[in-house]
All heavy atoms as an XYZ file, in Angstrom:
799
protein
N     -40.136    170.307    -24.776
C     -40.674    170.402    -26.113
C     -41.784    171.440    -26.087
O     -42.654    171.420    -25.241
C     -41.187    169.036    -26.548
C     -41.849    169.051    -27.886
S     -42.234    167.393    -28.505
C     -43.197    166.724    -27.175
N     -41.766    172.327    -27.015
C     -42.776    173.371    -27.109
C     -43.741    173.018    -28.223
O     -43.421    173.121    -29.383
C     -42.107    174.715    -27.384
C     -43.097    175.838    -27.493
O     -44.284    175.666    -27.253
N     -42.609    177.002    -27.863
N     -44.942    172.583    -27.841
C     -45.935    172.209    -28.841
C     -46.936    173.326    -29.074
O     -47.879    173.148    -29.824
C     -46.681    170.942    -28.418
C     -45.816    169.724    -28.549
O     -44.979    169.665    -29.431
N     -46.005    168.774    -27.691
N     -46.775    174.455    -28.429
C     -47.695    175.562    -28.604
C     -47.200    176.457    -29.728
O     -46.330    177.288    -29.551
C     -47.821    176.346    -27.299
C     -48.413    175.510    -26.188
C     -48.498    176.255    -24.884
O     -48.430    177.500    -24.896
O     -48.612    175.590    -23.855
N     -47.767    176.270    -30.910
C     -47.361    177.034    -32.080
C     -48.411    178.082    -32.371
O     -49.607    177.796    -32.384
C     -47.199    176.109    -33.291
C     -46.129    175.030    -33.150
C     -46.218    174.066    -34.307
C     -44.762    175.636    -33.069
N     -48.001    179.308    -32.578
C     -48.904    180.398    -32.917
C     -49.063    180.407    -34.430
O     -48.212    180.905    -35.155
C     -48.337    181.723    -32.411
C     -49.240    182.912    -32.705
O     -50.324    182.717    -33.316
O     -48.875    184.028    -32.331
N     -50.177    179.854    -34.915
C     -50.374    179.718    -36.353
C     -50.644    181.047    -37.042
O     -50.694    181.113    -38.264
C     -51.510    178.715    -36.684
C     -51.124    177.330    -36.226
C     -52.822    179.143    -36.071
N     -50.802    182.123    -36.299
C     -51.010    183.435    -36.901
C     -49.690    184.106    -37.283
O     -49.691    185.096    -37.992
C     -51.810    184.340    -35.961
C     -53.208    183.797    -35.728
O     -53.858    183.341    -36.657
N     -53.649    183.818    -34.494
N     -48.590    183.582    -36.803
C     -47.278    184.128    -37.156
C     -46.827    183.515    -38.466
O     -47.149    182.378    -38.787
C     -46.266    183.803    -36.061
C     -46.551    184.530    -34.767
C     -45.607    184.137    -33.658
N     -44.222    184.126    -34.102
C     -43.273    183.437    -33.493
N     -43.546    182.704    -32.449
N     -42.040    183.463    -33.933
N     -46.046    184.259    -39.229
C     -45.550    183.744    -40.496
C     -44.456    182.709    -40.304
O     -44.369    181.737    -41.042
C     -45.051    184.886    -41.375
C     -46.111    185.855    -41.860
C     -45.477    186.939    -42.713
C     -47.178    185.132    -42.650
N     -43.615    182.902    -39.313
C     -42.554    181.953    -39.029
C     -42.810    181.384    -37.640
O     -42.996    182.133    -36.684
C     -41.175    182.630    -39.072
O     -40.976    183.184    -40.374
C     -40.069    181.645    -38.773
N     -42.858    180.061    -37.549
C     -43.151    179.377    -36.298
C     -41.915    178.629    -35.841
O     -41.150    178.125    -36.656
C     -44.302    178.394    -36.513
C     -45.540    178.984    -37.162
C     -46.489    177.885    -37.600
C     -46.229    179.925    -36.211
N     -41.725    178.537    -34.539
C     -40.577    177.830    -33.989
C     -41.055    176.657    -33.142
O     -42.030    176.778    -32.410
C     -39.737    178.775    -33.139
C     -38.436    178.147    -32.684
C     -37.546    179.128    -31.958
O     -37.678    179.241    -30.732
O     -36.739    179.794    -32.640
N     -40.374    175.535    -33.263
C     -40.688    174.323    -32.518
C     -39.408    173.849    -31.854
O     -38.389    173.674    -32.524
C     -41.224    173.266    -33.490
C     -41.620    171.951    -32.862
C     -42.930    171.724    -32.468
C     -40.698    170.929    -32.697
C     -43.314    170.508    -31.922
C     -41.061    169.708    -32.150
C     -42.369    169.509    -31.767
O     -42.739    168.304    -31.224
N     -39.467    173.654    -30.541
C     -38.307    173.159    -29.810
C     -38.299    171.639    -29.877
O     -39.284    170.988    -29.522
C     -38.355    173.622    -28.363
C     -37.144    173.186    -27.568
C     -37.166    173.708    -26.150
O     -38.041    174.527    -25.811
O     -36.317    173.268    -25.367
N     -37.204    171.083    -30.328
C     -37.067    169.636    -30.456
C     -36.676    169.065    -29.096
O     -35.701    169.496    -28.487
C     -36.009    169.277    -31.522
C     -36.435    169.856    -32.875
C     -35.818    167.766    -31.609
C     -35.373    169.784    -33.947
N     -37.460    168.106    -28.624
C     -37.191    167.484    -27.331
C     -35.864    166.743    -27.320
O     -35.402    166.252    -28.360
N     -35.261    166.648    -26.172
C     -33.946    166.002    -26.027
C     -33.962    164.566    -26.548
O     -33.011    164.118    -27.160
C     -33.516    166.025    -24.556
C     -32.122    165.495    -24.309
C     -31.022    166.395    -24.839
O     -31.191    167.598    -24.927
N     -29.901    165.811    -25.186
N     -35.063    163.840    -26.333
C     -35.153    162.440    -26.761
C     -36.017    162.270    -28.003
O     -36.430    161.159    -28.323
C     -35.717    161.579    -25.622
C     -34.785    161.556    -24.419
O     -33.562    161.551    -24.619
O     -35.291    161.552    -23.281
N     -36.290    163.351    -28.710
C     -37.145    163.313    -29.897
C     -36.272    163.344    -31.156
O     -35.349    164.133    -31.256
C     -38.072    164.539    -29.874
C     -39.070    164.608    -30.978
C     -39.999    165.806    -30.831
O     -39.587    166.852    -30.283
O     -41.142    165.681    -31.270
N     -36.574    162.492    -32.111
C     -35.815    162.524    -33.362
C     -36.226    163.762    -34.163
O     -37.347    164.260    -34.036
C     -36.055    161.263    -34.181
O     -37.365    161.250    -34.722
N     -35.317    164.237    -34.971
C     -35.588    165.425    -35.785
C     -36.706    165.137    -36.783
O     -37.564    165.986    -37.015
C     -34.297    165.892    -36.496
C     -34.576    167.063    -37.414
C     -33.238    166.264    -35.468
N     -36.734    163.932    -37.334
C     -37.790    163.610    -38.296
C     -39.165    163.604    -37.618
O     -40.137    164.141    -38.167
C     -37.515    162.275    -38.987
O     -37.496    161.212    -38.059
N     -39.270    163.031    -36.414
C     -40.552    163.033    -35.702
C     -40.940    164.442    -35.273
O     -42.111    164.805    -35.318
C     -40.506    162.109    -34.485
C     -40.635    160.645    -34.848
S     -42.080    160.238    -35.875
C     -43.436    160.822    -34.895
N     -39.973    165.249    -34.883
C     -40.259    166.639    -34.516
C     -40.839    167.393    -35.708
O     -41.780    168.179    -35.567
C     -38.989    167.325    -34.015
N     -40.294    167.131    -36.887
C     -40.789    167.772    -38.107
C     -42.238    167.385    -38.362
O     -43.098    168.247    -38.604
C     -39.914    167.383    -39.318
O     -38.564    167.783    -39.063
C     -40.412    168.023    -40.591
N     -42.527    166.108    -38.279
C     -43.891    165.623    -38.513
C     -44.845    166.183    -37.465
O     -45.941    166.657    -37.793
C     -43.906    164.083    -38.526
C     -43.132    163.573    -39.749
C     -45.338    163.545    -38.510
C     -42.796    162.098    -39.704
N     -44.452    166.157    -36.209
C     -45.312    166.675    -35.134
C     -45.576    168.169    -35.292
O     -46.694    168.640    -35.108
C     -44.684    166.400    -33.779
C     -44.779    164.964    -33.365
C     -44.200    164.753    -31.979
N     -44.285    163.351    -31.631
C     -43.309    162.668    -31.076
N     -42.164    163.257    -30.776
N     -43.457    161.397    -30.796
N     -44.543    168.923    -35.626
C     -44.700    170.376    -35.770
C     -45.648    170.713    -36.918
O     -46.547    171.542    -36.771
C     -43.339    171.034    -35.983
N     -45.457    170.074    -38.058
C     -46.308    170.364    -39.216
C     -47.738    169.922    -38.948
O     -48.690    170.653    -39.251
C     -45.740    169.725    -40.505
C     -46.727    169.854    -41.651
C     -44.408    170.374    -40.867
N     -47.928    168.766    -38.350
C     -49.297    168.313    -38.075
C     -49.969    169.213    -37.034
O     -51.173    169.446    -37.113
C     -49.327    166.849    -37.641
O     -48.690    166.658    -36.408
N     -49.206    169.755    -36.093
C     -49.776    170.673    -35.105
C     -50.232    171.968    -35.776
O     -51.321    172.476    -35.491
C     -48.757    170.977    -34.009
N     -49.413    172.485    -36.675
C     -49.761    173.721    -37.376
C     -50.977    173.503    -38.278
O     -51.877    174.337    -38.335
C     -48.565    174.247    -38.200
C     -48.975    175.365    -39.123
C     -47.459    174.704    -37.280
N     -51.005    172.379    -38.952
C     -52.114    172.078    -39.862
C     -53.343    171.538    -39.120
O     -54.388    171.350    -39.723
C     -51.678    171.069    -40.927
C     -50.719    171.643    -41.930
C     -50.500    170.653    -43.046
C     -49.956    171.396    -44.241
N     -50.325    170.798    -45.490
N     -53.165    171.285    -37.831
C     -54.231    170.731    -37.003
C     -54.816    169.465    -37.625
O     -56.015    169.336    -37.851
C     -55.320    171.774    -36.746
C     -54.812    172.968    -35.985
C     -55.859    174.041    -35.760
O     -56.901    174.041    -36.444
O     -55.625    174.883    -34.882
N     -53.911    168.519    -37.922
C     -54.337    167.265    -38.538
C     -53.583    166.104    -37.910
O     -52.595    166.289    -37.214
C     -54.101    167.302    -40.045
S     -52.363    167.307    -40.537
N     -54.061    164.922    -38.172
C     -53.396    163.705    -37.722
C     -52.097    163.564    -38.514
O     -52.100    163.715    -39.741
C     -54.318    162.511    -37.988
C     -53.758    161.217    -37.447
O     -52.599    160.866    -37.783
O     -54.477    160.543    -36.698
N     -50.974    163.273    -37.854
C     -49.706    163.126    -38.576
C     -49.764    162.097    -39.710
O     -49.059    162.232    -40.709
C     -48.724    162.682    -37.493
C     -49.326    163.135    -36.213
C     -50.811    163.095    -36.413
N     -50.615    161.092    -39.574
C     -50.723    160.052    -40.607
C     -51.341    160.569    -41.902
O     -51.224    159.915    -42.943
C     -51.539    158.873    -40.084
S     -50.730    158.025    -38.723
N     -51.985    161.719    -41.860
C     -52.603    162.264    -43.072
C     -51.648    163.130    -43.886
O     -51.985    163.527    -45.000
C     -53.864    163.088    -42.731
O     -53.492    164.214    -41.939
C     -54.893    162.240    -41.993
N     -50.473    163.414    -43.346
C     -49.483    164.212    -44.075
C     -48.827    163.381    -45.172
O     -48.754    162.152    -45.082
C     -48.390    164.715    -43.129
C     -48.809    165.676    -42.029
C     -47.641    165.934    -41.084
C     -49.332    166.983    -42.605
N     -48.326    164.054    -46.186
C     -47.500    163.396    -47.193
C     -46.314    162.778    -46.460
O     -45.766    163.400    -45.546
C     -46.989    164.444    -48.213
O     -48.107    165.100    -48.786
C     -46.136    163.802    -49.278
N     -45.887    161.586    -46.815
C     -44.743    160.983    -46.121
C     -43.500    161.885    -46.179
O     -43.193    162.467    -47.213
C     -44.503    159.682    -46.889
C     -45.815    159.370    -47.516
C     -46.428    160.702    -47.853
N     -42.825    161.989    -45.057
C     -41.632    162.831    -44.968
C     -40.575    162.409    -45.980
O     -39.874    163.253    -46.546
C     -41.058    162.792    -43.550
C     -39.836    163.657    -43.274
C     -40.133    165.130    -43.534
C     -39.345    163.457    -41.855
N     -40.462    161.119    -46.267
C     -39.436    160.640    -47.192
C     -39.602    161.190    -48.606
O     -38.680    161.123    -49.400
C     -39.350    159.115    -47.208
C     -40.575    158.397    -47.733
C     -40.836    158.310    -49.095
C     -41.452    157.800    -46.850
C     -41.964    157.647    -49.562
C     -42.579    157.134    -47.305
C     -42.833    157.059    -48.664
O     -43.946    156.409    -49.121
N     -40.779    161.742    -48.915
C     -40.947    162.372    -50.225
C     -40.266    163.740    -50.291
O     -40.046    164.279    -51.373
C     -42.428    162.476    -50.583
C     -43.042    161.128    -50.885
C     -44.453    161.201    -51.400
O     -44.882    162.289    -51.857
O     -45.141    160.167    -51.364
N     -39.924    164.287    -49.129
C     -39.237    165.584    -49.072
C     -37.753    165.434    -48.739
O     -36.910    166.146    -49.280
C     -39.903    166.479    -48.034
N     -37.456    164.510    -47.834
C     -36.077    164.321    -47.362
C     -35.966    162.922    -46.767
O     -36.950    162.382    -46.258
C     -35.696    165.412    -46.323
C     -34.196    165.428    -46.066
C     -36.500    165.271    -45.042
C     -33.717    166.667    -45.332
N     -34.799    162.346    -46.802
C     -34.582    161.012    -46.239
C     -34.563    161.112    -44.708
O     -33.625    161.693    -44.132
C     -33.259    160.445    -46.759
C     -32.822    159.159    -46.124
C     -33.853    158.044    -46.218
O     -34.395    157.816    -47.325
O     -34.117    157.421    -45.180
N     -35.596    160.600    -44.017
C     -35.678    160.739    -42.559
C     -34.476    160.167    -41.801
O     -34.007    160.789    -40.848
C     -36.958    159.984    -42.185
C     -37.767    159.969    -43.426
C     -36.771    159.917    -44.560
N     -33.986    159.002    -42.221
C     -32.845    158.401    -41.512
C     -31.592    159.266    -41.631
O     -30.849    159.424    -40.664
C     -32.560    156.995    -42.033
C     -33.658    156.007    -41.650
O     -34.362    156.254    -40.643
O     -33.807    155.001    -42.362
N     -31.374    159.830    -42.809
C     -30.213    160.713    -42.993
C     -30.366    161.984    -42.157
O     -29.394    162.460    -41.563
C     -30.052    161.072    -44.465
N     -31.579    162.520    -42.113
C     -31.837    163.716    -41.302
C     -31.570    163.425    -39.828
O     -30.900    164.204    -39.144
C     -33.281    164.178    -41.513
C     -33.700    165.453    -40.806
C     -32.919    166.656    -41.324
C     -35.203    165.677    -40.998
N     -32.063    162.292    -39.337
C     -31.834    161.918    -37.940
C     -30.354    161.712    -37.656
O     -29.850    162.119    -36.613
C     -32.615    160.655    -37.588
C     -34.108    160.886    -37.561
O     -34.579    162.005    -37.360
N     -34.857    159.828    -37.784
N     -29.665    161.077    -38.589
C     -28.232    160.822    -38.408
C     -27.447    162.135    -38.306
O     -26.502    162.243    -37.531
C     -27.705    159.975    -39.561
C     -26.275    159.553    -39.399
C     -26.198    158.054    -39.436
C     -24.762    157.625    -39.337
N     -24.524    156.928    -38.100
N     -27.864    163.112    -39.094
C     -27.204    164.421    -39.068
C     -27.252    165.046    -37.668
O     -26.322    165.709    -37.240
C     -27.877    165.345    -40.088
C     -27.291    166.721    -40.295
C     -25.871    166.640    -40.824
C     -28.174    167.509    -41.259
N     -28.364    164.799    -36.984
C     -28.564    165.385    -35.651
C     -28.719    164.314    -34.590
O     -29.605    164.397    -33.742
C     -29.816    166.268    -35.654
C     -29.750    167.425    -36.595
C     -30.467    167.414    -37.785
C     -28.978    168.542    -36.298
C     -30.424    168.491    -38.652
C     -28.929    169.607    -37.160
C     -29.652    169.573    -38.328
O     -29.606    170.638    -39.186
N     -27.895    163.287    -34.611
C     -27.998    162.236    -33.606
C     -28.049    162.846    -32.219
O     -27.397    163.852    -31.938
C     -26.813    161.283    -33.694
C     -26.894    160.344    -34.854
C     -25.711    159.407    -34.919
O     -24.619    159.753    -34.412
O     -25.887    158.325    -35.484
N     -28.819    162.197    -31.348
C     -28.992    162.713    -29.991
C     -27.719    162.499    -29.181
O     -27.444    161.430    -28.680
C     -30.183    162.028    -29.309
C     -31.498    162.344    -29.953
C     -31.853    163.825    -29.873
O     -31.521    164.506    -28.905
N     -32.503    164.342    -30.895
N     -26.926    163.527    -29.130
C     -25.705    163.557    -28.327
C     -25.889    164.689    -27.337
O     -26.765    165.522    -27.504
C     -24.486    163.855    -29.210
C     -24.226    162.839    -30.276
C     -23.054    163.306    -31.126
C     -22.873    162.386    -32.315
N     -21.870    162.874    -33.244
N     -25.048    164.761    -26.337
C     -25.124    165.940    -25.480
C     -25.030    167.199    -26.346
O     -24.277    167.242    -27.313
C     -23.903    165.813    -24.559
C     -23.582    164.353    -24.577
C     -23.995    163.856    -25.946
N     -25.822    168.178    -26.029
C     -25.845    169.403    -26.836
C     -24.528    170.145    -26.630
O     -24.310    170.798    -25.632
C     -27.045    170.251    -26.470
C     -28.301    169.490    -26.826
C     -29.532    170.283    -26.588
N     -30.657    169.384    -26.741
C     -31.636    169.567    -27.596
N     -31.661    170.622    -28.341
N     -32.611    168.714    -27.679
N     -23.678    169.971    -27.590
C     -22.360    170.591    -27.520
C     -21.996    171.153    -28.880
O     -22.826    171.280    -29.758
C     -21.321    169.575    -27.024
C     -21.261    168.331    -27.912
O     -21.781    168.362    -29.047
O     -20.705    167.326    -27.465
N     -20.755    171.454    -29.057
C     -20.312    172.091    -30.297
C     -20.237    171.143    -31.477
O     -20.035    171.584    -32.595
C     -18.930    172.745    -30.093
O     -18.012    171.743    -29.663
C     -18.993    173.864    -29.077
N     -20.418    169.821    -31.267
C     -20.372    168.873    -32.387
C     -21.408    169.209    -33.458
O     -21.187    168.979    -34.630
C     -20.605    167.437    -31.910
C     -19.437    166.887    -31.121
O     -18.369    167.526    -31.146
O     -19.609    165.840    -30.485
N     -22.558    169.728    -33.042
C     -23.625    170.024    -33.983
C     -23.739    171.517    -34.275
O     -24.566    171.918    -35.072
C     -24.955    169.513    -33.434
C     -24.999    168.017    -33.251
C     -26.355    167.557    -32.788
C     -26.561    167.929    -31.347
N     -27.807    167.428    -30.787
N     -22.934    172.328    -33.633
C     -23.016    173.774    -33.816
C     -22.808    174.140    -35.279
O     -21.893    173.646    -35.930
C     -21.985    174.488    -32.942
N     -23.683    174.942    -35.794
C     -23.576    175.401    -37.167
C     -24.173    174.448    -38.178
O     -24.157    174.717    -39.367
N     -24.725    173.328    -37.738
C     -25.322    172.356    -38.637
C     -26.748    172.805    -38.972
O     -27.571    172.963    -38.082
C     -25.332    170.990    -37.972
S     -25.823    169.683    -39.089
N     -27.004    173.022    -40.261
C     -28.290    173.559    -40.689
C     -28.827    172.749    -41.867
O     -28.090    172.433    -42.791
C     -28.113    175.025    -41.102
C     -29.368    175.723    -41.524
C     -29.050    177.187    -41.826
C     -30.251    177.958    -42.269
N     -29.930    179.361    -42.514
N     -30.109    172.407    -41.787
C     -30.781    171.706    -42.889
C     -32.028    172.498    -43.257
O     -32.708    173.026    -42.380
C     -31.154    170.292    -42.466
N     -32.307    172.587    -44.547
C     -33.503    173.275    -45.034
C     -34.160    172.412    -46.103
O     -33.477    171.847    -46.954
C     -33.154    174.626    -45.637
C     -32.599    175.621    -44.641
C     -32.348    176.978    -45.275
O     -33.324    177.608    -45.723
O     -31.178    177.373    -45.333
N     -35.487    172.321    -46.049
C     -36.238    171.568    -47.042
C     -37.708    171.986    -46.975
O     -38.122    172.672    -46.050
C     -36.094    170.050    -46.818
C     -36.465    169.580    -45.433
C     -37.741    169.088    -45.175
C     -35.547    169.623    -44.396
C     -38.090    168.646    -43.907
C     -35.883    169.186    -43.127
C     -37.162    168.700    -42.879
N     -38.472    171.576    -47.969
C     -39.903    171.858    -48.003
C     -40.641    170.567    -47.730
O     -40.347    169.530    -48.323
C     -40.329    172.450    -49.370
C     -41.835    172.598    -49.456
C     -39.647    173.797    -49.589
N     -41.594    170.644    -46.794
C     -42.405    169.486    -46.424
C     -43.829    169.942    -46.164
O     -44.058    170.841    -45.359
C     -41.828    168.801    -45.180
C     -42.703    167.732    -44.597
C     -43.071    166.626    -45.348
C     -43.159    167.823    -43.298
C     -43.872    165.638    -44.813
C     -43.963    166.838    -42.752
C     -44.314    165.741    -43.510
N     -44.758    169.371    -46.891
C     -46.185    169.597    -46.685
C     -46.542    171.086    -46.670
O     -47.201    171.570    -45.760
C     -46.625    168.911    -45.387
O     -48.008    168.773    -45.342
N     -46.058    171.804    -47.683
C     -46.335    173.227    -47.880
C     -45.648    174.148    -46.872
O     -46.021    175.312    -46.731
C     -47.840    173.521    -47.889
C     -48.550    172.790    -49.003
O     -47.959    172.662    -50.097
O     -49.690    172.331    -48.791
N     -44.638    173.648    -46.163
C     -43.873    174.471    -45.228
C     -42.386    174.371    -45.546
O     -41.871    173.284    -45.823
C     -44.108    174.041    -43.771
C     -45.432    174.541    -43.256
C     -46.581    173.804    -43.432
C     -45.529    175.779    -42.626
C     -47.811    174.269    -42.997
C     -46.740    176.254    -42.193
C     -47.879    175.494    -42.376
O     -49.092    175.972    -41.949
N     -41.719    175.509    -45.484
C     -40.263    175.548    -45.584
C     -39.757    175.291    -44.170
O     -40.076    176.043    -43.241
C     -39.793    176.911    -46.100
C     -38.315    176.999    -46.220
N     -37.537    177.583    -45.257
C     -37.468    176.548    -47.181
C     -36.272    177.508    -45.628
N     -36.208    176.880    -46.776
N     -39.003    174.225    -43.998
C     -38.499    173.808    -42.693
C     -37.014    174.133    -42.619
O     -36.259    173.826    -43.534
C     -38.668    172.281    -42.493
C     -40.083    171.808    -42.812
C     -38.205    171.855    -41.106
C     -41.152    172.249    -41.880
N     -36.608    174.740    -41.520
C     -35.190    174.988    -41.256
C     -34.871    174.384    -39.893
O     -35.571    174.665    -38.916
C     -34.869    176.495    -41.237
O     -35.269    177.068    -42.482
C     -33.388    176.740    -41.023
N     -33.841    173.563    -39.846
C     -33.402    172.952    -38.592
C     -31.976    173.403    -38.351
O     -31.118    173.249    -39.207
C     -33.472    171.413    -38.659
C     -34.901    170.973    -38.977
C     -32.963    170.804    -37.361
C     -35.029    169.520    -39.331
N     -31.763    173.982    -37.166
C     -30.414    174.438    -36.824
C     -29.961    173.761    -35.546
O     -30.658    173.801    -34.538
C     -30.388    175.955    -36.673
C     -30.654    176.656    -37.994
C     -30.312    178.126    -37.957
O     -29.193    178.453    -37.542
O     -31.175    178.910    -38.356
N     -28.816    173.132    -35.624
C     -28.158    172.494    -34.481
C     -28.985    171.389    -33.836
O     -28.665    170.956    -32.744
C     -27.765    173.538    -33.424
C     -26.875    174.607    -33.990
O     -26.111    174.368    -34.916
N     -26.984    175.806    -33.473
N     -30.068    170.948    -34.456
C     -30.872    169.866    -33.912
C     -31.655    170.227    -32.670
O     -32.193    169.355    -32.005
N     -31.734    171.514    -32.339
C     -32.446    171.942    -31.143
C     -33.791    172.588    -31.455
O     -34.725    172.460    -30.675
C     -31.581    172.908    -30.337
C     -30.314    172.257    -29.824
C     -29.404    173.232    -29.112
O     -29.800    174.400    -28.917
O     -28.291    172.826    -28.752
N     -33.861    173.312    -32.535
C     -35.084    174.012    -32.924
C     -35.324    173.819    -34.409
O     -34.392    173.681    -35.183
C     -34.960    175.526    -32.658
C     -34.852    175.868    -31.208
C     -33.616    176.003    -30.600
C     -35.996    176.037    -30.438
C     -33.514    176.308    -29.259
C     -35.895    176.341    -29.097
C     -34.663    176.474    -28.510
O     -34.564    176.770    -27.175
N     -36.589    173.839    -34.763
C     -36.904    173.905    -36.179
C     -37.881    175.049    -36.375
O     -38.653    175.386    -35.483
C     -37.433    172.580    -36.734
C     -38.746    171.991    -36.275
C     -39.917    172.586    -37.042
C     -38.725    170.506    -36.522
N     -37.778    175.700    -37.503
C     -38.716    176.765    -37.834
C     -39.503    176.335    -39.058
O     -39.011    175.618    -39.916
C     -38.009    178.109    -38.106
O     -37.051    177.937    -39.148
C     -37.324    178.646    -36.868
N     -40.748    176.785    -39.084
C     -41.650    176.487    -40.180
C     -42.131    177.803    -40.759
O     -42.493    178.712    -40.005
C     -42.880    175.720    -39.682
C     -42.678    174.391    -38.999
C     -42.555    174.577    -37.516
C     -43.854    173.503    -39.295
N     -42.130    177.894    -42.051
C     -42.659    179.075    -42.732
C     -43.486    178.590    -43.913
O     -42.991    177.803    -44.732
C     -41.534    179.990    -43.202
C     -42.026    181.290    -43.763
C     -40.886    182.250    -44.048
O     -39.725    181.867    -44.145
N     -41.219    183.504    -44.205
N     -44.753    179.018    -44.004
C     -45.566    178.593    -45.146
C     -44.885    178.953    -46.461
O     -44.349    180.052    -46.612
C     -46.866    179.374    -44.973
C     -46.903    179.757    -43.531
C     -45.466    179.929    -43.120
N     -44.870    178.030    -47.398
C     -44.204    178.240    -48.681
C     -44.769    179.463    -49.390
O     -44.020    180.234    -49.979
C     -44.303    176.971    -49.565
C     -43.807    177.247    -50.969
C     -43.526    175.839    -48.935
N     -46.089    179.685    -49.328
C     -46.669    180.829    -50.044
C     -46.160    182.168    -49.520
O     -46.051    183.107    -50.269
C     -48.199    180.792    -50.060
C     -48.859    181.096    -48.725
C     -49.205    179.854    -47.930
O     -48.859    178.743    -48.344
O     -49.828    180.015    -46.868
N     -45.789    182.257    -48.240
C     -45.259    183.528    -47.732
C     -43.864    183.778    -48.270
O     -43.469    184.921    -48.486
C     -45.241    183.582    -46.198
O     -44.404    182.551    -45.690
C     -46.634    183.480    -45.623
N     -43.115    182.708    -48.510
C     -41.775    182.867    -49.085
C     -41.907    183.341    -50.527
O     -41.198    184.239    -50.959
C     -40.986    181.534    -49.001
C     -40.747    181.166    -47.543
C     -39.677    181.632    -49.768
C     -40.210    179.774    -47.343
N     -42.841    182.772    -51.277
C     -43.064    183.182    -52.656
C     -43.509    184.640    -52.718
O     -43.075    185.400    -53.573
C     -44.142    182.309    -53.312
O     -43.717    180.976    -53.340
N     -44.387    185.041    -51.786
C     -44.872    186.422    -51.753
C     -43.739    187.406    -51.457
O     -43.694    188.497    -51.990
C     -45.969    186.594    -50.698
C     -47.262    185.864    -51.064
O     -47.416    185.491    -52.252
O     -48.087    185.660    -50.177
N     -42.793    186.992    -50.592
C     -41.679    187.867    -50.234
C     -40.729    188.070    -51.388
O     -40.073    189.100    -51.502
C     -40.916    187.286    -49.044
C     -41.703    187.321    -47.750
C     -40.989    186.590    -46.634
O     -39.923    186.023    -46.814
N     -41.616    186.582    -45.464
N     -40.625    187.100    -52.302
C     -39.722    187.213    -53.438
C     -40.293    188.100    -54.531
O     -39.562    188.590    -55.379
C     -39.418    185.820    -54.015
C     -38.563    184.999    -53.076
C     -38.263    183.656    -53.669
C     -37.390    182.851    -52.722
N     -37.089    181.533    -53.268
N     -41.601    188.287    -54.578
C     -42.230    189.101    -55.622
C     -42.223    190.567    -55.289
O     -42.093    191.089    -54.347
C     -43.679    188.653    -55.855
C     -43.724    187.243    -56.440
O     -42.806    186.849    -57.149
N     -44.765    186.518    -56.139
């Protein structure tokens, strides 16, 4: 698991641990970037159903079963992208808005 996030970059990458749920990885990554206690974040269920997200990426051997599986949502001012249940990327929502203008 890579918990060292460079907050000066616009897009950050977080490696999801083999035994870590995708929902917990999301919470840990966002709280690390925001440098806050995970309990102070808006509940994840207000952005996406955590159980459904975890089910999508159940911890199986990393094989082709999950290849191409991608989820995107906004959580706590970050656009989150999860691909194949191995990595998630975080991008501040305001940078996405700035890029569209």
